[in-house]
Kinemage of the C-alpha trace (Angstrom):
@kinemage 1
@onewidth
@group {chain A} dominant
@subgroup {mainchain}
@vectorlist {calphas} color= white
{ca met a 1} P -9.800 -13.167 15.215
{ca ser a 2} L -13.428 -13.429 13.697
{ca leu a 3} L -14.241 -13.501 10.288
{ca ser a 4} L -15.979 -9.873 10.631
{ca glu a 5} L -12.952 -8.385 12.450
{ca pro a 6} L -10.572 -6.197 10.058
{ca arg a 7} L -7.090 -7.468 9.914
{ca asp a 8} L -4.332 -4.891 9.954
{ca ala a 9} L -2.786 -3.753 6.816
{ca ala a 10} L -0.313 -1.736 5.073
{ca thr a 11} L 0.195 -0.188 1.622
{ca val a 12} L 2.843 2.345 0.422
{ca ala a 13} L 2.049 4.594 -2.717
{ca val a 14} L 5.593 4.540 -3.995
{ca val a 15} L 6.079 7.341 -6.467
{ca arg a 16} L 8.335 9.733 -8.697
{ca asp a 17} L 8.941 12.577 -11.420
{ca thr a 18} L 9.364 11.768 -14.765
{ca ala a 19} L 10.842 13.953 -17.363
{ca ser a 20} L 8.031 14.106 -20.027
{ca gly a 21} L 7.780 16.646 -23.297
{ca val a 22} L 5.882 19.302 -21.018
{ca gly a 23} L 8.293 19.228 -18.089
{ca ser a 24} L 7.676 16.551 -16.047
{ca val a 25} L 4.963 14.185 -14.525
{ca met a 26} L 4.379 11.962 -11.125
{ca glu a 27} L 3.836 8.421 -11.849
{ca val a 28} L 3.215 5.851 -9.077
{ca leu a 29} L 4.155 2.252 -8.810
{ca met a 30} L 1.275 -0.300 -9.779
{ca leu a 31} L 1.492 -4.146 -9.236
{ca arg a 32} L -0.758 -6.424 -11.094
{ca arg a 33} L -1.819 -9.104 -8.457
{ca arg a 34} L -2.377 -12.620 -10.014
{ca pro a 35} L -5.457 -13.440 -11.624
{ca ser a 36} L -5.970 -16.584 -9.535
{ca ser a 37} L -5.648 -14.880 -5.811
{ca ala a 38} L -8.081 -15.035 -3.769
{ca phe a 39} L -8.261 -11.570 -3.245
{ca ala a 40} L -8.178 -8.765 -5.649
{ca gly a 41} L -7.045 -11.173 -8.401
{ca gly a 42} L -5.831 -9.406 -11.563
{ca ala a 43} L -6.187 -5.880 -10.202
{ca tyr a 44} L -3.713 -3.257 -10.098
{ca val a 45} L -2.556 -2.104 -6.338
{ca phe a 46} L -0.002 -0.081 -4.798
{ca pro a 47} L 2.372 -2.869 -2.891
{ca gly a 48} L 1.437 -3.994 0.747
{ca gly a 49} L -0.528 -6.571 2.698
{ca ala a 50} L -1.503 -7.380 6.327
{ca val a 51} L 0.893 -6.889 9.067
{ca asp a 52} L 2.953 -9.973 10.198
{ca pro a 53} L 3.756 -10.397 13.742
{ca ser a 54} L 7.210 -10.373 12.797
{ca asp a 55} L 6.501 -6.736 11.789
{ca arg a 56} L 5.550 -5.740 15.295
{ca asp a 57} L 8.776 -7.538 17.161
{ca ala a 58} L 9.997 -5.573 20.007
{ca gly a 59} L 13.413 -5.972 17.985
{ca met a 60} L 12.284 -3.882 15.113
{ca thr a 61} L 12.554 -0.852 17.199
{ca ser a 62} L 16.537 -0.711 17.073
{ca leu a 63} L 16.336 -1.676 13.446
{ca ser a 64} L 14.465 1.640 12.649
{ca ala a 65} L 15.248 5.091 11.812
{ca gly a 66} L 13.428 8.617 12.311
{ca arg a 67} L 10.848 6.976 14.435
{ca asp a 68} L 9.987 4.846 17.724
{ca asp a 69} L 6.806 2.731 18.096
{ca arg a 70} L 6.118 5.547 20.832
{ca glu a 71} L 6.179 8.122 17.699
{ca ala a 72} L 4.509 5.865 15.104
{ca ser a 73} L 2.187 5.019 17.465
{ca arg a 74} L 1.167 8.816 18.015
{ca leu a 75} L 1.133 9.800 14.190
{ca leu a 76} L -1.260 6.738 14.104
{ca ala a 77} L -3.469 7.592 16.862
{ca val a 78} L -3.127 4.154 18.345
{ca asp a 79} L -2.229 3.057 21.894
{ca ser a 80} L 0.820 0.772 20.284
{ca gly a 81} L 2.155 -1.250 17.792
{ca gly a 82} L 2.570 1.482 15.307
{ca leu a 83} L 5.728 0.984 14.155
{ca gly a 84} L 4.487 -2.091 12.773
{ca tyr a 85} L 2.425 -0.880 9.997
{ca phe a 86} L 5.795 1.227 8.852
{ca val a 87} L 7.916 -2.131 9.279
{ca ala a 88} L 4.822 -3.856 7.099
{ca ala a 89} L 5.051 -1.673 4.288
{ca ile a 90} L 8.666 -1.725 3.959
{ca arg a 91} L 8.522 -5.537 3.821
{ca glu a 92} L 5.583 -5.841 1.696
{ca cys a 93} L 7.331 -2.928 -0.662
{ca phe a 94} L 10.789 -5.366 -0.825
{ca glu a 95} L 8.792 -8.516 -1.374
{ca glu a 96} L 6.694 -7.410 -4.113
{ca ala a 97} L 8.363 -4.448 -5.876
{ca gly a 98} L 11.786 -5.040 -4.889
{ca leu a 99} L 12.568 -1.507 -3.563
{ca leu a 100} L 14.080 -1.416 -0.064
{ca phe a 101} L 13.463 1.919 2.508
{ca ala a 102} L 16.341 0.950 4.541
{ca gly a 103} L 20.145 2.271 4.635
{ca gly a 104} L 22.578 3.977 6.719
{ca ala a 105} L 24.123 7.204 7.492
{ca gly a 106} L 24.938 7.512 3.406
{ca gly a 107} L 21.294 7.461 2.502
{ca leu a 108} L 19.070 4.917 1.057
{ca val a 109} L 20.828 1.892 0.163
{ca ser a 110} L 21.544 1.799 -3.821
{ca phe a 111} L 21.676 -1.165 -6.111
{ca thr a 112} L 23.696 0.152 -8.582
{ca asp a 113} L 26.227 -2.349 -8.137
{ca pro a 114} L 26.222 -5.246 -9.793
{ca gly a 115} L 27.625 -7.370 -6.831
{ca leu a 116} L 25.069 -5.654 -4.359
{ca arg a 117} L 21.972 -5.877 -6.933
{ca ala a 118} L 22.378 -9.766 -7.028
{ca arg a 119} L 22.879 -9.996 -3.020
{ca phe a 120} L 19.838 -8.130 -2.403
{ca thr a 121} L 18.132 -10.219 -5.115
{ca gln a 122} L 18.970 -13.246 -3.545
{ca his a 123} L 18.182 -11.735 -0.218
{ca arg a 124} L 14.593 -10.935 -1.535
{ca ser a 125} L 14.293 -14.490 -2.724
{ca thr a 126} L 14.772 -16.093 0.628
{ca leu a 127} L 12.205 -13.368 2.282
{ca asn a 128} L 9.705 -14.267 0.020
{ca ser a 129} L 10.178 -18.052 0.746
{ca gly a 130} L 10.156 -17.597 4.432
{ca ala a 131} L 13.532 -18.496 5.142
{ca thr a 132} L 14.451 -15.502 6.395
{ca thr a 133} L 13.295 -12.162 8.015
{ca leu a 134} L 13.421 -8.497 7.385
{ca ala a 135} L 15.536 -7.914 10.578
{ca ala a 136} L 17.815 -10.934 9.825
{ca ile a 137} L 18.416 -8.936 6.440
{ca cys a 138} L 18.888 -5.656 8.006
{ca arg a 139} L 21.574 -7.050 10.609
{ca ala a 140} L 23.630 -9.039 8.494
{ca glu a 141} L 23.664 -5.686 5.989
{ca gly a 142} L 24.182 -3.503 9.040
{ca leu a 143} L 20.874 -1.333 7.568
{ca leu a 144} L 18.147 0.188 9.446
{ca leu a 145} L 14.728 0.963 8.252
{ca ala a 146} L 14.251 4.090 7.024
{ca val a 147} L 10.540 4.431 8.192
{ca asp a 148} L 10.883 8.315 8.309
{ca arg a 149} L 10.717 7.967 4.425
{ca leu a 150} L 7.026 6.670 4.465
{ca arg a 151} L 5.091 9.754 5.138
{ca tyr a 152} L 1.516 8.607 6.073
{ca phe a 153} L -1.309 9.215 3.868
{ca ser a 154} L -4.934 7.769 4.858
{ca his a 155} L -6.506 5.025 7.031
{ca trp a 156} L -9.353 2.914 5.234
{ca val a 157} L -10.722 0.094 6.817
{ca thr a 158} L -13.182 -2.225 4.302
{ca pro a 159} L -16.631 -2.100 4.619
{ca ala a 160} L -18.528 -4.458 7.116
{ca gly a 161} L -19.952 -7.500 5.075
{ca ala a 162} L -16.859 -8.283 2.846
{ca pro a 163} L -15.363 -11.579 3.356
{ca arg a 164} L -12.312 -10.228 3.797
{ca arg a 165} L -11.660 -7.093 5.796
{ca tyr a 166} L -8.402 -5.013 6.538
{ca asp a 167} L -8.012 -2.245 8.756
{ca thr a 168} L -5.571 -0.157 6.333
{ca arg a 169} L -2.778 2.269 6.830
{ca phe a 170} L -1.820 3.945 3.728
{ca phe a 171} L 1.814 5.573 3.158
{ca val a 172} L 3.285 7.349 0.348
{ca gly a 173} L 7.317 6.775 -0.575
{ca leu a 174} L 9.674 8.127 -2.943
{ca val a 175} L 11.112 5.877 -4.923
{ca pro a 176} L 14.902 5.302 -3.489
{ca glu a 177} L 17.806 6.079 -5.506
{ca gly a 178} L 19.188 3.451 -7.069
{ca gln a 179} L 16.807 1.216 -7.157
{ca ala a 180} L 14.279 -0.519 -10.125
{ca ala a 181} L 10.957 -1.798 -9.227
{ca leu a 182} L 10.586 -5.441 -10.101
{ca his a 183} L 7.522 -7.463 -9.333
{ca asp a 184} L 8.178 -11.155 -7.589
{ca asp a 185} L 6.295 -13.018 -10.048
{ca ala a 186} L 4.626 -15.013 -7.447
{ca glu a 187} L 1.971 -12.602 -5.916
{ca val a 188} L 2.393 -9.959 -8.556
{ca val a 189} L 2.529 -10.725 -11.837
{ca ala a 190} L 3.167 -7.369 -13.646
{ca ser a 191} L 4.170 -3.590 -12.734
{ca glu a 192} L 3.902 -0.403 -14.384
{ca trp a 193} L 4.491 3.443 -13.558
{ca leu a 194} L 1.480 5.073 -14.144
{ca val a 195} L 0.446 8.928 -14.240
{ca pro a 196} L -2.795 8.707 -11.636
{ca ser a 197} L -4.887 10.254 -14.521
{ca glu a 198} L -3.858 8.079 -17.076
{ca ala a 199} L -4.500 4.872 -14.717
{ca leu a 200} L -7.976 6.107 -13.904
{ca glu a 201} L -9.237 6.634 -17.741
{ca arg a 202} L -7.438 3.180 -18.647
{ca his a 203} L -9.190 1.871 -15.789
{ca arg a 204} L -12.616 3.705 -17.144
{ca ala a 205} L -11.867 2.084 -20.560
{ca gly a 206} L -11.780 -1.492 -19.056
{ca glu a 207} L -8.070 -1.851 -19.402
{ca leu a 208} L -6.990 -1.638 -15.755
{ca asp a 209} L -8.737 -3.180 -13.104
{ca leu a 210} L -8.700 -1.229 -10.031
{ca met a 211} L -10.144 -1.733 -6.557
{ca phe a 212} L -12.684 0.938 -5.184
{ca pro a 213} L -9.860 2.488 -2.378
{ca thr a 214} L -7.273 2.518 -5.209
{ca ile a 215} L -9.250 4.371 -7.412
{ca lys a 216} L -9.860 7.056 -4.951
{ca his a 217} L -6.297 7.256 -3.962
{ca leu a 218} L -5.571 8.092 -7.743
{ca glu a 219} L -8.083 10.725 -7.669
{ca ser a 220} L -5.922 12.211 -4.867
{ca phe a 221} L -2.914 11.767 -6.091
{ca ser a 222} L -3.981 13.705 -9.386
{ca gly a 223} L -4.552 17.020 -7.602
{ca phe a 224} L -0.604 17.064 -6.939
{ca ser a 225} L 1.948 18.275 -9.749
{ca ser a 226} L 4.839 16.197 -8.356
{ca ala a 227} L 5.449 13.085 -6.774
{ca his a 228} L 7.523 15.698 -3.521
{ca glu a 229} L 4.541 17.588 -3.435
{ca leu a 230} L 2.519 14.745 -2.412
{ca trp a 231} L 5.188 13.363 -0.543
{ca ser a 232} L 5.374 16.243 1.445
{ca thr a 233} L 1.616 17.159 1.682
{ca ala a 234} L 1.010 13.600 3.445
{ca thr a 235} L -0.144 14.840 7.170
{ca ala a 236} L -0.796 13.307 10.583
{ca asp a 237} L -4.276 14.838 10.118
{ca val a 238} L -5.608 11.592 8.715
{ca pro a 239} L -9.428 10.094 9.283
{ca thr a 240} L -10.470 7.017 9.516
{ca ile a 241} L -12.523 6.289 6.488
{ca glu a 242} L -14.948 3.104 6.518
{ca pro a 243} L -17.444 2.828 3.679
{ca arg a 244} L -20.575 1.086 3.438
{ca ile a 245} L -22.580 -0.968 1.396
{ca ser a 246} L -25.552 -0.378 -0.064
{ca val a 247} L -27.820 -2.745 -2.406
{ca asp a 248} L -30.525 -1.611 -4.655
{ca gly a 249} L -31.972 -4.964 -6.090
{ca pro a 250} L -28.949 -6.160 -8.439
{ca val a 251} L -26.829 -3.453 -7.811
{ca val a 252} L -24.036 -3.377 -5.049
{ca arg a 253} L -22.799 -0.013 -4.326
{ca ile a 254} L -19.617 0.890 -2.055
{ca leu a 255} L -20.876 4.732 -0.285
{ca leu a 256} L -18.142 7.027 1.566
{ca pro a 257} L -18.971 9.243 4.564
{ca gly a 258} L -21.135 12.534 3.253
{ca glu a 259} L -22.600 10.642 0.282
{ca pro a 260} L -26.221 10.201 -0.359
{ca gly a 261} L -27.411 7.132 1.129
{ca phe a 262} L -24.521 6.363 3.403
{ca glu a 263} L -26.184 6.890 6.937
{ca gln a 264} L -29.335 4.519 5.428
{ca ala a 265} L -27.030 2.023 4.053
{ca thr a 266} L -27.701 -1.288 5.872
{ca gly a 267} L -25.214 -3.788 4.334
{ca leu a 268} L -25.614 -7.157 2.395
{ca pro a 269} L -29.020 -8.790 3.395
{ca asp a 270} L -28.875 -12.275 5.204
{ca gly a 271} L -27.353 -14.773 2.992
{ca met a 272} L -26.539 -12.454 0.007
{ca glu a 273} L -22.735 -12.473 -1.130
{ca phe a 274} L -20.154 -10.066 -1.190
{ca pro a 275} L -19.420 -9.354 -5.101
{ca glu a 276} L -15.794 -9.614 -5.675
{ca arg a 277} L -16.293 -6.203 -7.499
{ca pro a 278} L -19.044 -4.681 -6.223
{ca ile a 279} L -20.816 -2.760 -9.378
{ca gly a 280} L -22.566 0.607 -9.688
{ca leu a 281} L -19.678 2.817 -7.882
{ca arg a 282} L -20.535 6.059 -6.875
{ca arg a 283} L -18.007 8.446 -7.419
{ca gly a 284} L -17.287 11.097 -4.976
């Protein structure tokens, strides 16, 4: 794969409804990447990452419930391998946040029992170290991945010119009952449940570092009154969004389709280094 070819990736925005003084509010789980990370260091993101070969292993079909590769591929408008995006989102969420979208006939697995919680904490540790696989954990525990608990929400491709490009499918999932999010303290060093509008306000105040796609998703989430409404509204009619880079002197902007200047955007000039955080972001 060339440096300019986007790598397949999957992200899941985990949401919940929390009681407040005015009834309830929707919160989304945000994870802070380690500041020294080569990609998005210090930024608050949703759990996610690249699709690994193991996520597309043929055996994952028998370990998945509610959707096979044919249905997943149809939903994501790909010829094949669609199930791998769902599997990757579930794996990354367990690795980074400790939340596992898997279960059996009785529903998703619950970690309220201390012994079971300790066992899955160890599973997570060995998974993160590379000593085991998600498939092996599912077989050992008699679990199926609840791929139907993830709703497809959006499809973003990193702009041409970026040093790391991803072809990312974004999903939405309701937090599993009986599970508590906890960052892995490796790739991610902090975790917070945040109301989308408050996260955006903290970003504008310089308190929260957010990447452009995260900002746009939080803006979209702010239009929903509850986590279940957001999850229920996620649809298969998802367009591909591939922003473009526009350069005006020292200002590098990310433009979305339909915004002024998008069609004329030619990307970075030869030899110009892509900035870690493009400035002068145009808000849609």
